N, C-alpha and C positions, 0 to 999 in steps of 0.2 A: 242316902249316902252312907248310912251305917254299914252297908254291905261292902263298901270299897275296901280292898285289901292291897296295900302298897308294900307288903313284905318282899324283901329282896331288892327294893328300889333304893336309890341313894339320891337325896335331895340337898341342894345347896341353896340356902336362903340368905340374901343379903339384907342388911339393915335389921338383923334379927334381935337386936337388943331392946327394941320397944315397938309399940304400935302394930301396924299390919304385919311386919316381919316376925315379931314375936308370936303373934297369933298364927300366922302361916306355919311356923316351925312346930308349934304345939299340935296343930291339926294334922300335919303330915306325919309326925311321929306317932300320934294316937292311932293312925291308920296303918302303922307298920313300917314306914320308911325310916331308914337311917338318915339323920339330918345333920348337915354341916351348918353350924351357926356362925355367920360371918358379920362382923361389925367392928367398930373401933373400941367400944366400951366392953372390954374383956370381962370385967367383974360381973356385969349383967349377963353376959353370955354364959359364964361359968355357973351362975346361979340358975339360969334357965336349963342348962344341961343337967344339973343335979335334979331338978324337978322332973324333967323328962325321963331320966334314968330311974328315978324313984317310982315312976309309974310303969316301968317295964320297957321303956323305949331306949333308943340309941341316939346319942347326940355328941357332936364334937365341936367345942368352941374354938374359933379361929380368929385371931386378930387380923382385921383387914381394913386398911384405909382405901376408900374407893377412888382416891386421886392417884394412887400408886399402882401402876400397871403390874409391877412385879408382885405386889401383894395380891392382886386379883388372880394371877396365874398360880401363885403359891397356895391360895385358898382351894382352888380346884385340885391341885396336886395333893394337898393335905387330906382332902376328902377321899380322893382315890386311894391313897395309901392306907387310910383307916378302914374304908368300907367297900372299895371297888369303884368302878366307873360311875361318875355322876350322870344320872339319866333324867333328873328333874332339876331344872334351874329356875329359881324365882328371883327375878331382877326387881327387887323391891326398894332398895336404898335410894333415897332422894332427899333433896333439900329445897326449901323455898328461897326466893331472892328477897321478897318483902321490901322492895324498893322500886321507885320509879326507874324506868330504863335509863334515862339520861343522867341519873344520879348514882348509878352503880359504878363501883371501882372496877378496874380491869381485873384485879385479884378476885373479887367476888364473882365477876362474870366467868372467869376461867374455872372457878371452883364449882359453880352451878352446872356448867357444861360438862366438866369432868365427872361429877358424881351422877348427874341425871342422865347423861347420854353416852359419854365415852366409856364409863365403867360397864354398863349393860352390853355395849357393843363388844368390848374386849372379852367379857365373861362368856357371852353367847358364842363367840367364835372359838374360844378355848374349849368350852364344853362340846361344841359341835365337832371340832377337830378330833377330839378323843373318842367321841361316839362313832364317828365315821371310821376311824382306825380300828376300833373294836367291832365294827359292823353290828352295832346295837342301835335300836330306835331310842328316841328320847322326847322329852317335853320341856319346852321353854315357855315360861309365863312371865311376861313383862307387865309392870304396873305403870299404866299411863294415868290419865285423869280426865274428868269432864272438862277441865280447862283446855283440853284438846279441841273440844267442840265449841266452846264459848269463853270469851274473856271480856269482862265488863270494866276493866281498869282496876285500880286499887293497889297497884304496885307488885304484880307478879307476872309481868309480861314474859320475861325470859323463862320462867317456870313453865308457862303455857306453851312457849315455843319448844322447849325440850320434850314436853309430853306429847305434842304433835309429832315430833321427830321419833319418839318411841313407838307411836302408832304406825308410822310409815316404816320404821325399821322392822316391826313385827310383820308387816305385809311383805316386805322385800325378802327378809330372811326365810319366811315360810316358803317362798318360791325357790330360793337358793338351795334349801335342804330338803325339799319334798322328796327327791329321789332316795334320800337316805332314811326316810321315815322319821324325821325329826320334826315334830309339830311345834310351830311357834305361834303363840296367841298372846293376847293382852287383855287385862281387865282395866277398865277406866272408872275408878270409883268417884263418887261425888264426895260430899262432906261427911266424914266419919269422925268419931272421937279418937284422936291420936295426940301425941305431943305436938305435932305440927299445927293442928287446929286449935290447941290450947292457946298458943301464941296469937293466932288469928282472932280468936274470940276476945282476947284482951284488947285488941285494936278496934274491932268493929262492934263489940257487944254481943248479946245473945241473938243468934240468927233464927231461932226456932219460930217466932211469930210470923216470919215471912216465908216459911217453908210449907209446902203442900200438906205434909203430914205433921207439921209442927213438932218435929223431933230430929235429932241427929243420931244416926245409928251407931252402934258399937262395931268394932272390927269383925266380930263373929258373923256379921251379915254378909261377909264375903266367902265364908267357908265353902258353901256349895258350889260357887263359881270356880274356886280354886280346885276343889276335888274333881269336878267334872272335867276340867282341862288337863288333869294329869292321869285320869282314869281311861282305860280302854274304851269306855263308852263314847269318848270324843275322838275316836280314831280318825274320822274323816273331817274333823274340824281343825283347820290350820289357816293362819292369816286373819283370824277374827279378832275384833276389838269389841269386847262386851262391856257395855255401859251398865254400871250398878250404882244408882244414885237415889234410890228411894223416892223417885218422882221429882227430885229437886230441879232438874233441867226444864221439865215441862212447866213447872210453876214459874220459873224465872223467865221463860220465853213469853209468858202472858203479860209480864209487867211492861 
């Protein structure tokens, strides 16, 4: 993967202020892409942009509330004005529900659906619309979850539903835009060390003894999957959902 050169490419990464999003932004920038950093916590985005630029990369921090459709379109527009047409979109932003379905407020239900599903849909369509108008190919990478394949209770039912919807959205939009050479794929991570899992570990305790490899990977374990899906090497791969879970699902299935 060290040979991958994304020079001249423009990537928009949502949820770039922490976790997977921060890692994805660093990796894409390190391989030459100009990166639009989108999230609510602007102070973190600005700090990340400074780090990327100090290493010779290009980054633009953009304040974006994933529940605000205008802000979603605005992030794409800001990236285009700064660097050119966005041809890599990483739909990473997401939130857990962490409640039993029947105990969730309507406000929380709407927020989970807006951030986890509506925002990726709106962003994908906005990016695709501009790529088609510019007659340029593109790559969209959606972040699903192994919760798409299996849910064992515990209070994240709506999260699991949205991640299944993301997988289906990936498949459907890959067909929609195949003629325009816009590849749409997804990564379905298992349990990795992020801010989201920090809260989960506080509730359930240390999960490592019950995992096949007795470890919880760091976000850099997704680097090669992301780079493959945005590189020309995956030209014929579209509509795929790639599970990356360090063997966690296999172990869980044996219980």
